[in-house]
N, C-alpha and C positions, 0 to 999 in steps of 0.2 A: 706382244700384246696376242691373245690366243685369235685366232680367225673367226671372222664373222659370221661363216657359212653354216645351216645347221647339222651337226653329222649325227647318225643314226647306229643301232649297234649291226653287226654284220649278219646276214640273214641264217647263218650257220653258227651255233652252239660250239661247235668240234672245229672250227678253223683256228688256226694257231695263234696265242694271242701276242698283243706286242708290236702288231704293224697298223698304226693308223692310217695306215693307206687304204685298208679296209673297208673302211667307211664312207658312203657316199650321203649324198645331200638327200632329205626324202622328212617322210614323216616319222615319230616313235611308234613300236612297238607295243600294241598294248593288250593284254589277253583277257578274256572274261574268267577265266577260271583264278580261284584264289587258293590261300591256303590256311589251315587252322591247327594251329599246336596242338598235342594231345594235352588233356586236361582231366588231372591234375598234370603240373610243368611238374617235375623234379629233374634238377640241372646235373644230380649224379647217375641218373637213368640215361643211355645213349640213345634207347628207345624214345624218349621223349622230344628229340628234335629230328626236324626234317633231315633222311639220310642223306639229301644231296651236299645238304650244308656241310655233314663232317666229311665226306668223299664223294665223289672228287673236289666241290666246291661247287659255288653259283657264279654264273657269269653275270658280272658287274663293267662297267666301265667306269675308270678312274680319272677322276680331270684334276688337272694340273693348270696351272699358268701357261705352259708350254706345250702343252698335249693331252690329247684321251686317247686310252688305252685300255683294250679289254682284260680283264685279268679272271682269274679264277679264284673267289675268296671263300676260304675254308674254315671252319670253328675247331680249333684244337681243345680236346677234353686229356685229363679233366681242369687243365689249364685257364679254362675258358678264354682261351685269346683269338682274333679273326686275324687271320695275315692274310696276303693277297701274294708274295712271292719268295724267295729264300733271301731275302736281306734281312740283315736283326733289325732294322727299322721299321719295316713294314709290316706291323703289327699294333693291334689296340685291344688291350684287356679290358674287361666287361667292367671290371671296378673302378678304372679311371674314367670310362666315361662322364661328362659333366653334360652334354646336351646333344641331344638327336631332334633334327630341323627339317620338316618336310612341308610341302606347298608354299604358302605363302609366309612362312615364318624361314624360307631359306631362299625366298626370291632373291636376296640382296646378293647372296653368293651366285646363284644361276645368271643374274645379270652382268657382276662383276668380270665372268669369265663367258661372257657375250655366249650364251646359250639360251635357245629359243625357250619359250613359254609354252610349247608343246611338249617340252619334256619335263614340265610341272608337277605332273602325277608319277613320274618315276625318279624325281631327284630326291636324294637323301643326303645332307650333309652332317656328320659325326665328329663334335668337337669333344676332345678328349687330353688328358696329360700322358706325356710322353713318359714309357714304361723305366727310363731313368729316373724319374721323378718319383717323391713319394706325397702321398696327398697334402698331408701338412706343412709341406715345403713349393708346391706344384707352382702355387702362381709368383713365388718369392722367385724361385729358379726360374720364371718363366719360360716353361717349355709345355705350353698349350698348345695344340695343335688342331688342325681340320682335315678331315677325309671326306673329300666330293664322290660320290658314286652314281651314276646314271644307271638304272635298273635294264638287264636288255627284253624283259616281258613283266609283266604284270605279276604275276606268281611269283618272281624273284624277288620283286620289291615287296610282296608281302613276306616273303620268307625270311628276308633280310631284316625289316624295321620291325616286325615283331619279335624276330628271336633276339635281336639288339636292346628292345625294350624292357623285354620279360628278364633278361640276363642282366641289364646294369643295373636295374633295381632291385634284382635278389640279391646281387653281391654286395650292392652296400650296403642291405640289410642285413646281412650274417656279418658283419662285421660291428653292429649297433644291438646290443640288446635291449637300447630304449625306444628304436625307431624299427626295429622288426617288426613285420605285420602278423606274421605267426609264432610266438612263442612256444608251441611246443616242435613244430620242425626246426626253429632255432636253435632247440634244446639236443634236438636227435642229431643234428648236423655237429655240434659242438662234442655231444656223447660220445660219436664214432668217431670222431678223432682223435679223441685223449684217449680210448680205451684202445684204439688200435695200435696206438703207439706205445702204451702201458700193458697191453696182451692181457689184460684181463678186466671183467665186467664189474669192476666195483672203485669207488673211488674217495678213496680218503682224505681227512680234512688238508692235510697237503696237498695235497691233490689239485682241490678244489681253490684252495689257495692261487696256487700256479695258473689255474686257469680264470679265475677274476683278473689277476693282473694282466695277464692277456688279452682281455676283454676290456682293460682301463677301468676297471672297477675300484674306486680310491675309497677304501672305508675303513674304519677301525678294524682289526681285528676279531674284537668281542660283538661286533654285529654279524659278522660272516658265522663265527662261532656260535651263536645266538639261533641263526638262522639253521645253521647245520644239525643243532640238538635237536631244532623240531621237526628237522624233516627224518632225522636219524630215529625213528617210530623204533625199531627191535633193539636198538642199543647195542649195534656191531662195528659202531664209529668207522661206517662207511655207507656210502649210500648206491642203491643200486638205480636203476633205469628212472622208474617212476617218483622214486627218492628226489633223485636230482633234480627231474622235471619241476618237482613243486619248489625244490631249494630255488631253480631258476626265476619262477612266479614270484617267490616273494621277493626276491633282487629286485623284480620288473616292477611291483605292485604302487602303484599311483593312489594311494588314498584320499587325495584331493578331488580325482573322480569321483571316487564314492559319496565327498560331499556337496558335487554338481547334482549326482542323481539325488540325494538328501534335498536338496535345495529345490528341484523341480516337483517335489514330491512323486516321482518314478520309483513303482513298487518292483522286488523280486529282480531289481536288477535286470532287468529289461527296458530299452528305450525304443518305444514303438515310433512309428513314422508319423502321429500323430505330433507326438512328444517331439521329437525333431526338429518337424517345423516350428512347434513354437520355441524352443532352444535359438536355432537359426534365425528366426525373425525377432524375436523379443529380445534373448541375453545377447546374442551377437550383434545386432543389428545391422542383419544384412539384407535390408528391406529391398532391393534392388534386385536380388534373387525370385526367379520365376518356381513356381509351386514345379515344375516340371523339373528343373535344374535339381531343386531340392530333393525331388524323388529319386533321381538318379544317382546323387551324392550317397542317400541314403541306402540306395541297391548295392552301392560297390564298398562299401562298410558295412553293411551289416550281416547276420546271422540267418538260417531260415529260407523259408521258399515262403514268396506272394503274401497271403494274409497273418504268415505266421513270422515274418520275418523282425528284427529286432537287432537293438546295437548293447553291448555291451560294456561295462565301464573302459575295457580293453581296446574296444571296437572305436569309443569316442577318443580315448587319447591318439589311436592313430589317425582318424582324422584331424584333429587340433594339430597331427604334427606333419599334415600334408601340405600342398601348395592351395587346398581349397578353402585353408583357414589362415592366410597369410596376415600378417601382422599390421602392415602398410595399405592404405587406401590408395590405388591408381589413379589418377584426377585425367590421365589422358585416357583412358576406359571409356570416360563418358563423352569425351568431346573429339568427334571425327575430323577434325582439321586444328587438331593438336599443332601440328607439326608444320601448319600452314601460314603461319604470321612473319615477318622481316625477322631476321636475326636481332634486330637491336631487341625484340621483345624477351630475348630467350636470357636466362643465366646458363653461362655455358661452362661446363668441367674444363678448368684449366691448368696447367702446369709451368711452375717455373725451374728454371737449369734442369730440363727434365732429364738431360744426360747421366747427371752424378748420382752416384750411390750414398754417398754422405756428405759432410760440412762442404760448404761452397766454397771453402778457401783450400781446403786438404783433405776432399775428397776422392770419390774414384771414377773417371769418368767412362762409361761405359753403354752399349747398345739396349742392355738388359732395363735400363732406365726408362727408353722409349718403348720397350717389349711389355715393363709392367703397368705403364700408364697407360698404354691403347687396350690392355686388356679387361683393365677396368673401366671402360668409358671412357677415358679422357679424350676433349677435342679438341682441346690446344694447348699445342706442346710447342716446347721453345728449342731452338739452334743457335748457338755462340758460334760463330764462323771467325776464323783467324787464319790465316798464312800458316802453311806448315813447307820445309825444305826437304825434297824426294832425295834419301842418301844416295839414290843410285846417279839419278838425271840433275840433279842439284835444283832442279827448278820448283818454282811457287805452285802449290796446289791448297785447295780448302782443308781445314781440319777442325774440328769441332773439341772447343776447351773452354775453362773458365778462364778468359785469360790473365796473366800475371800472378798468378796465384800456383799453389803448390799440385793442381790436379792433373793429370796426365789427359793425353789428346786422343780422338779415334778419327779415323778417317771419314770425310763428310758422304763420300759416294756409299758409306757401307751403312751411313747411318740413313740417307734416301733409301735405301736397300731394303733394309728393316721396316721401315715406316708402311712405305708400299706394302707389304707382307702383311704388318698386321693392322693395318689403317683401319678396316671394317671387320677385325674378327667378332665382335660383339655387337656391332652397332653400326648401320648404314649411313648416319646422319654425318652429314660434312665434317671434315677434319681442319682446323687452321695449325698451319704452321707459321710460327712467328721467328722469323731470321732477325737475328741481332748480328749484322754485318760489321766487321774490325778488318776485314782482308783487302788487299790490294784489287784495283779494279781486273788484273790477271787472274784472279782466284776467283774473282765474282763470275767474270762469263764462263769459268769450269762451273760454275753451281748451278747457273743458268741451263746449260749442257746435259750437266747430270739429272739434275730435274725433271725436264723435258724428255730427258729419255728413258728414264726409269720409271716417270709417273704417268707418261704417254698420256691418255684422254682422261685420266683421272683429275688431270690438273687442269682447273678454271684459269684460261686466259684472257677472256674478255666479258664484258659485261652489257647486257642488253640495252638495245637502241632507245634511249630518250629514259630509262631510267632514272628514278628520282627515288625509290627505296631502297633498301637491301630484300635481295631475294630471302626464300626462307627454306628451311631446311628440307621440308618437303621436294622441293625444288630442286637442291642441291647432295640427293643423294648420292651415294659411292663419290664424290668430287674431294678434291684436294685443297682447299684454298691457302694463299700464301699473306703473310704480313710482314710489311718490309717497310722501310721507310722513305719517304720520299724527298725530304732535304735536300740541299743540293749538297751538301758534304756532311760528314760524318767523321769524327776523331778516331784515327786509328795509330797503331803504334809500328814501326816498321819492324818484322821479327828478324831476331839474332839469333845464330846459332841453329840448332836443330827442333823438330816439330816440337818435342819434348824438354826443352829447356824453357827458365821462365823468361818472359820478356820482360822490358827493361824499366818499367814504371807500372804502377797499379793504375787499374783502369775497373769502374765497375760495369753495370751490364751498360748495353748501350741505349736501353729504355731510358734509362736517366736522364739522358740528356733531354727528355721532353720534359721535364720537372721544372716547374716555375720557378725559380729564385732568381731576382731583380737582382744581387750581388755574384751572381753566381760566376767562378771560374775551377774549371776543373780538377786542376791543380790543389787548388785551396780545397775544394770540397773535399777531393779524396783524403788530402789531410785530415780535418776532419773529421770522416768515417774511421779511418784508421785507427785515430786515439782513442774511438770506444770499442772498436777490434780487439787491437792487443799491442803490448809496447814492446814487443820482442825485437830483436834487432833486426832479426830475416827478414820480416813483415817493413820494416820501417826501411829499408833500401829499396823496396818497392816503388818508393813515390817521391812523384817530383821532378822527373825526368820530362823532356822536352817530348814533345809533341808535334808528329804530322798531320794535313787535312787530307781527305780524298774525296774525290766524287764518287757518290754510286752509281756502277753506270743506268744507262736508260734502260737496257734488257732487263736488270735484274728490278727496277722497277715497274718493267709492264708485266710482270707476272702477279700482280696485285691489285686487279681492278676493283675489288669489294675492301681489301684491309693495306688504306695506306695509312701509314705512320707518319704523323704532323707533329711536330713541335708545338708544345702550347704557348701561346702567346696571349689571349684572351679568345671570352667566350661569346664575343660579338662580332669578332672578324668573319667574313665572309666564308676563310677557309674552313672555321668551324663550324659549318654549317651544311657543309657537303655531307650527302648520305653516307659518301662510303671513306670515311676516316676513321680514324685511331686515335686515342690520346692516352699514354701509358706515364702512368706516376706510381712512385714508389708508394710502399703504404703512408711512412713518414712524412711523405712532401703532400700526401692529399688530405692527411689529417690537417696538416699545418693552412691550410686551404681554407678547411672546415672551418676554424677561426672564425673569419668574415661570414657574416649571415649573409652578404650580398652573392657572394660565390658560392655559399651551398644550397642556395635558392638557383644560381644558376648551373649546378651538377645535378640537382633533381631535373629540372627541365631539360639539360642537355643530353642526361641517358634514355629519356625517352623515344628520342630518334636518332641519336648518335652514338658509336661506340667507344668503349673506353676501358680498358686494361690497368690491374693494379698487380705489382707484385712485393714482395716482399724487399724492405730495405736493407741498402750494404751494411749495415750495423747490426743485425741479425746474423752478426760469424757464424754463430752454431748451427744456422739453417731452422731455428724454429720459426713457427707459420704466427701471423696474424690472425687477427678474429673477422673472419670471411663475411659474418652477420653484420659487420659493419658498412662493409663495403657495399651488400645487396640490399641496404636498408637507402644507399643511394643511388641506387639504381645498376651500378656497373655490372655489366655483363661479364668480364670476364676477372674474376676473382683468384689471381693465379699462386696458388702455394706449390711448398717443396713436399711433391711426394715421396721422397726417398724417407722423411722422416715422419715417423706417424706420432705425433702429438694431437692434441685436443684441436688446436685449429685445422689439421687435416682432417680429422674425423669428422669434424662440425661441417667441411665444403664435401665430403664426399656422401656423407649421409643426407645433402639436399637433392641428389639425384637416385639416391638409393630405392625409390619408389615407379622414377619414370622410367619406360623402357623394359624393366626388370621380368615381365612377362614374354617380351620379344626376345630376349639373351638368356632367358631359363637361367635368372640366377647367376649367370658369367660378370656381366657387367651391366650397363645402363645405357640409355640412349645420348648421354652428356647433355641433354636439352633439357631445359625447366621453365617454363613459360613466366613471366614477372606478372604478381597481380595486375589487376586493371589499371590501377593508379598509377603503376610505372611504365605504362607502353606508352605509344606515338597515338594517345588518342587525338582526332580530329576537331580540333577545335578554333574558333575563331577569337583567337587573344584579342584582337581591336577592339571588341566589343566590351573585354572586360577593365576592370580600371584595376592599375597597376598592383597597386598596392594591396590590393583587397585577395589578384592572383597570387600575388605573394605568400598572402598569407594561408590561403588556402593549398598551396604548395606545398609549403612547410608544416600542417594541421595533420598530414602524411604519419609526420615522425610522433606526433602525439599520444603518449599511454592513456589512449580513455576507454578502451572497448576492453568489456570485465568478459572472463572467462573463467573456467572449473573443469579440472581433471580429477581424477582419483585411479590411483594406479597401484594395485595391491601385487604387491611381490609375497607369491605363494610357493614356490619351489625351483631348482635346481636342477637340470638333468646332466650327468656323465662330464663334473668338470675334470680337466686335465690337472695330472700334477705337474706345480711348479719342477723345473730342471734343479734348480739348487736346493729341494728337498732328498736329493738322494736316490739311489733303488731300493728301494727297502717297501717290493711286493705291493699289496695292497693296503698299506697307510694310508689312512685320510687326513683329513685336516678341518680345519673350520673355518667357515668364509662368513662375511658379511655383506652387505649391499649397499652400493649409493648412487641415488637419484638425484643427479645437478640438472638444473634449470636456468636457462639461457636467453638472456632479452626479453624479462619481461619483469614489473612492478607488483612484487607480492602484495598481496592484501590482507588474506588470509592462510595460514599454513598449519598443518599438524600431521601426526603420526599415529595411528590408531593399530593396537594389535588385534587380531581376529581370533583364533583360534588357536592350538596348542596337539601337536602330535606327541605321542610318547617314546620311548625308545626302540620300540617294537615297528616303530612306523603308522600305526594305526592312532585312529582319533581320540583325544582323551574325553571321555563321555565327562568326566566331572567338570571341565573345562570348554568346553562345547559351544556353550553362549558367548555371542560377541559380546566383547569388552568395548566400553565406550570411553578408552584412558586417552585423553585428548593429549597428550605429551607434546609439548613443542608449539602449545599453542599461541597464535599470533592476534593481537585483535582486529577490530574491523576499521578499513581505510577509509575516509570520509572524503572521497573521490568525486566532487559535484561537477558534473560536465556544465561549460559555460557556452552561452550560445553566440557572443561576440567575446572574440581574442584578436588584440592589439599586436603589434609585431614585437614591440619590448615585453611582450610578455611569453615569446617562445624561447625561455633558459631551460632545453631540455636534461642539461645535467641539474640542474637545481630541481626541477620538477621530478627527477627519480628519487634527490636525496628527500627532498620532503615527502613524499609518498611513503619510503620506507620508515622513517622517521614517525608517521603518522599511523602505518601499521602498527609498527612495534614499538610503539613510545622512545624510539631513542635506545631500545636494547634489543643486542642481538643474539638471539636464544641458542646457546649450544650445549644444552643440556643433558646428559645422557640419560635416558629414562627406561622403563620398562618394555618400549615398544622400541625404543628408537631416538633420535632427536633430528632438529629442524635447525638450519643455521640460515638465516638472512644477511647477504653481502651487499655494500653498496658498490653497482657497475657503472661509470661515467657511461653516458648513452652511444659514446663515438669514441669506445676504448680498442685500442688497438690491440690488447691483449683478449683470450677467451677466457674471460671470468665467470661463474656461473652466478647467477641470482638468488637462487635456492637452491641448498644442499639436504638431501635427507640422507639419515645414516639409520638404516636398520641394525638391530643387535644381533649377536653372532647366532647363528644356526640352532634352532630349538634342540637339533640332534648331532652334538658334539662330534666331531672327527669322520663324517660322513659327507666327503665330496661329490658322490655317487647321486643319491637323491636327497641334498640339504632341504630343510623347511624353515621359512620365517615369517610364512603367514602375518605380514606388516603392510598398512594400506597408508600411501602417502598421498595425504588429499590438499590440494592448492587453489585457493580462489586467485585470480592474477589480472594485473592488464597489460594490454597490447597494446599498439597499434595499426593502423588500416593496412600494411602490411602483414603483419600476421606472422611473422618469422620466428617465432618462439621455438627452442628446442629443448630435448631430452635427451639425457645422457643417462644409459645405467650402466654402473661397472660393479663384478664382484670383487672384492679385496680378500685377503688374507694376513696373517702377521708372517715376515720371513722366519724361515727356519732358523733355531737357533743353531750357534757354530760349534755349540759345547755338545750339542744331542740330535741325534737324528732320527725321523719317526714320526709316531702320531705328534700333532700339536693340538689336538681336542679341546685338552683341557688347559683353557685360556683364561684370561683376565674378561671382563666385563666391561672394561673402559680401555679404549685404544687413546693411550696418552700420546706415543710416538709414528706420527704420520710417515716419517722416512724409514720406520718400518715398513709401512704397507706395501704389500704387493700385491698387484691386480691381474688375476687370472683371465680375464674376459670382460669386453664393454661392447656396448651399442647405442647406436645416436640415430636420431631421427626431429624431424620438423613434427612438431605436435599436431598439428592440423592435419598431417598424414595417417595418424594412429586412427586404428578400425577399434571399434568398439568391442567388449564382452572378453572372453578366454583365448588368450593368444600364446603362442611361444613365441619367444625371440632369439635369433643365432648369436651368437657371443661371435666378437673377433678377438685376436690374439694382440701382443705389442707391437706387431708390424702391420697389424690390418688386413689379417688372413682369417678367412673363416674359421674357427676351430670348428670341425665336421662335425661332429655329433655333441658340443656343447650348447645347451640352451636353458633359458628362462622360463618359467609357466608363469605369466601375470594377467591379471583384470584390468581391464581397461573401462572406464566410463568419463565421459566430457560435456561439456557442456558448452 
């Protein structure tokens, strides 16, 4: 751990760097003078930069876990790279900066390194992607890094901070035609780069095709030819710079913003401050924003000066693409005490088999799994510890692997060291390590020593005196908590051979011994599970071998003052009422418990005051995920999913946390803690005054779908969709996508999809069809859902209620007809289903402009009236799809049938998911993710949202 004393910069900026002994305790040096970069800022002009930053560099103190050392930080042009010594890895490229954190936003880092708060005004943390990674694969490669600096003076602080902010933003904008702030500047940079290589000042159509391909503009060549011919006014079959600017403007044109101006009765294409204020408050429903903040936003995005300021459609587009117009409501922003409740009051982002990168029986174990999960804000990770044999000393030592499978192993010490490094890189809130112990007592003691040494003060070893409830995330910031079983013994298999050899018998995760099964014997249970899994001879050999039992050492149990894993026997036993116990169940076992209504009530009551973890059953041998909503409905705090598999279950799981802590983490990750609805928390009530039967009815009532809601999500357009890999490398060819909107955990009452207006092939509004069409295709009837004032226990059959409501809504018919606007399909989903199945599916028609993946238009409105329960855990998932490329023909697939008959031929371009209650109203851009869960950097959908 770093030393506790306060360190300050040396008095001279010219002293030799590299000697930490130069620093003496005292106060930071803060000068009053500041710095201002030349305006306008031109990254291609060295005179725009503070000369000190270019040469010889400015002095900053680089902070690491081991030392604090003064370095001269220099900016290299034209690569726009910040360096601080001669090492190849000691650099940050401006376009790979993900976040810059200062002040209170960086406090968790400063405190983690035990640096005094006196340095708060001089501290800068830069989160960036390693130069060895690309944007598209950064999080997958797990090369996210942090650079921590303390400025030696206030002037140096200002120079560094302002330069990094301007350059990181500017460099990212130059990669995207859609999001660039100044289209003219963007055009100039691309023109200069292209003409310099060609050594001529004209661009032919072939030159333009190559350039658009470099800019990831995927559309049919006919669109580009149309725009090119329109700009080639002198018919010379080439474009000069002014014509090229016009061409780029046509590509970037967003006619849907003209429609917004038209709807607001804004004339001459100029949105004044008064218009903008109305738009923000009424259309966007941002009622919490003050007039001062709205004025500041207007000034930031507008043209002109003072009273003559206005916003164009392009300015409005830039505003709606900015962080000021995010699509998700952040509930923690309205509650200063959001993280001050007991841990039992939160849903916690949790991972199962965190070390695996593939399937759980023959995947690959790697520390990359831990880095990936921690970078995305996961707050509960799992470590399966087994015995390994050292090849040199032949001694036992702890390893991490999925025992008795075809997976490899990794060193326990290496895993712990990586966890320490990345534990709080995106969130300061506590990290829970779920230890599944399958090793000998000798290895357990080594685990204890390793964790104490590496984690140091971060490891929580003691609870507070006379504590009766769990501490809060706020109290445990920057702390690591261990979850381990307290039971006197656990089943292990003595290792045979090398650390990488297969063990002699098959074993499930150790948490499965916590499941309730009156007739349970480990070998019998294993054989049953394996039968579901695979009938291959190699896996059968892993079954029914003798086992041995060993005690978990007290030293290991002592590491878990707050998360003591106990074997479930009964909810009424005293051990089930301790404040610091944890029950663990597989999803399969917990669903079996729910068949008993008494146990269902007990689970709901238990999870208000006690911790529960649920993980994927061993029968999910493909490592697919369960429906996490089912277990959130029960109040389960930790629904642990397989993060190595990006399926619908994982997407739903991560989406619950997507709006919480995102401002703090600047979009890199989330806090990992989501406050449960009030009825799920440990409400202090005197149950002795309640009739038990009445209390049971009230407890179950939270699951009844009787709260009516409505939403209207209009899918307007897409921006810069990527080209699927199997579509070949055919230049600027496009494809024709459609959009599917899935809704989860609702009872549909009325659903329809409505076509709004149409754009012609040139991308402009078709005046003849500008009127809104009321094509209520896919309509289903109104359901008669009367609320009953009194309900008896035998009336709480949730599955039957859902089925009846769907039959009432659609008269027993499922509407799957594809119409002019699209289609609506209703599905019956069991209330406590283990699989993530949607309740409603909207499918738009193909885009109105075939073969244009750069700016497709749909203009379809998905409207749904539905019922939900008191927990309001309804979710929406939006996916952009297309048809797979034909194996016999490459290139454009714009001319496609209007009916998709074979779902196996669907290709998902990108998707996005969130809790419906988190959606803001008005016009919003949603950022799509790929089939691995990583954000598609420049790809988005433009939608309009109305909710009631």
